[in-house]
N, C-alpha and C positions, 0 to 999 in steps of 0.2 A: 777647160770647155774639153767636155769626151768626145772621145772618137767618134766618126762616123756610125762603126761598128758597134760599140756601145750603146748609143745614142738607138740603133736598129731593134738589138737587141733587148730592149727595154719599152719599141714603141708598139709592141706587141700587146702589152699594157697599158700602158698610160697616153693621151691623147697627148700632152705637153712634149712627153718626147716625142712623137709625132710631127707637131710642127716644127719641135726645136731639129732633126733631122732636112724638115724643110727646109728652115731658116740656115742651117749650114750650109746646104746646096747652093741658096739661092745665091748665100754672101758669096762661095768660091764660084759662082757664075753659070751658075747651071742651075739655070731655071725651069728648062723641061725637064729634070730630074727634081727640083720641087714639088713640081707638080705630078709627076709619077710617083710619089710617095704619099699626099697628101689623094688621090685621088683614088690608089690603092685599098687605102685606108677606109673611107669613104664609101665603095665600091664596097668590102668585107663588112659596113656596115654601123662603121662609126660615121652616125651624122652630125658630130661633135665639132669634125671637123673640117664642118661645111663651108664654114665662116670663113679659115682663113685659108680655105681651098679657092672660094670666090671674089674673095679679097686678093688674093693674086691673079686670078685666073681677070680681075676689072683690072690691077694695075701692067698685066700682060696684054690687055687693049682687048680681051678674047668675052667681053660682057655678053653674047647672048649665054656661052657657054657657064657663065658667072650666073645669071639668071636662073638658071636651070637647079645649079646646084642650090640655090638659097633656098630653091622653090623646096624642092627635094629634101632639103635639113630641116626645111620650116616645117617640112610632115613629119620628119622623126622627133620634132619636139624641140630644136631651135630658135625662140624666139630671135635673136637676135639679127638671127638669116632674113628673116621677112622685113625688119629692119632698114637692111641692106638693101632688100630688093626693093623693097618703097622708097628709097634713095633715088637706086638706079630709075625706077617709073618720074621720078620727080624733074632730075637731070634729063629727061626724055619728054619732057610735058604731059603725062602720061597723069594727069592730076588724080582722077578716079581711080586709077590701077594705085597709083603711089597711095593716097589715102588708106585707100582695103588694107594694102598690107604694112602700112604703119598700125594701122586700126591693131590690127592681129600680132602685128610686133609690141603694141602695149598691153594687149589682154594676155598676150603670155611674159608679161613681168619687166620687159625692155623700160628702164627708167630713159635712155633718148626718145623714145619711140613715145613715150606721154608730153615727153616736155617739146621736142616736133609738131604735133598736137595741138596743142598751148599757145604753142607760139600763131602757129595757123588760124585755133580761134579767133585770136587778142587780133590778128591783121583784120582776118575778117570782118570784126568789130567794129575796128577800128577805121576800116574803109568804108562800112553802111554809115559811122557818123559824119565821114566826112563827105562821101556824098549824099547824105542829107541836107547838110550846111548848106550844100552849093546848091542849091535850088532857090 
């Protein structure tokens, strides 16, 4: 694996290198350093590191920051971030917001979001049938 210095040199050009630097820092026990690398890239206009940054923040228990990063990343064109934001809303019991964000992700091409919506529709139909048969 390349050194951190080599990865940092490449990081200005490639999203993957930025994420690799953050992963290297996290593996070395430097969670704050991992967040710092991703956040710097994100603040410099690289919205494509939003999903990895959001996931890292979630894993560190920093949910509000993750939500903000996902929202900003979606505004920059990352549909996957919209899906992750939808899942956070679902976990919090905020189903209207969850569906809104997952629909945004699906319309942006996220296949996981499309599957989530499909499962939700099937579950709603099943619950309706069961409710009707219970009358």
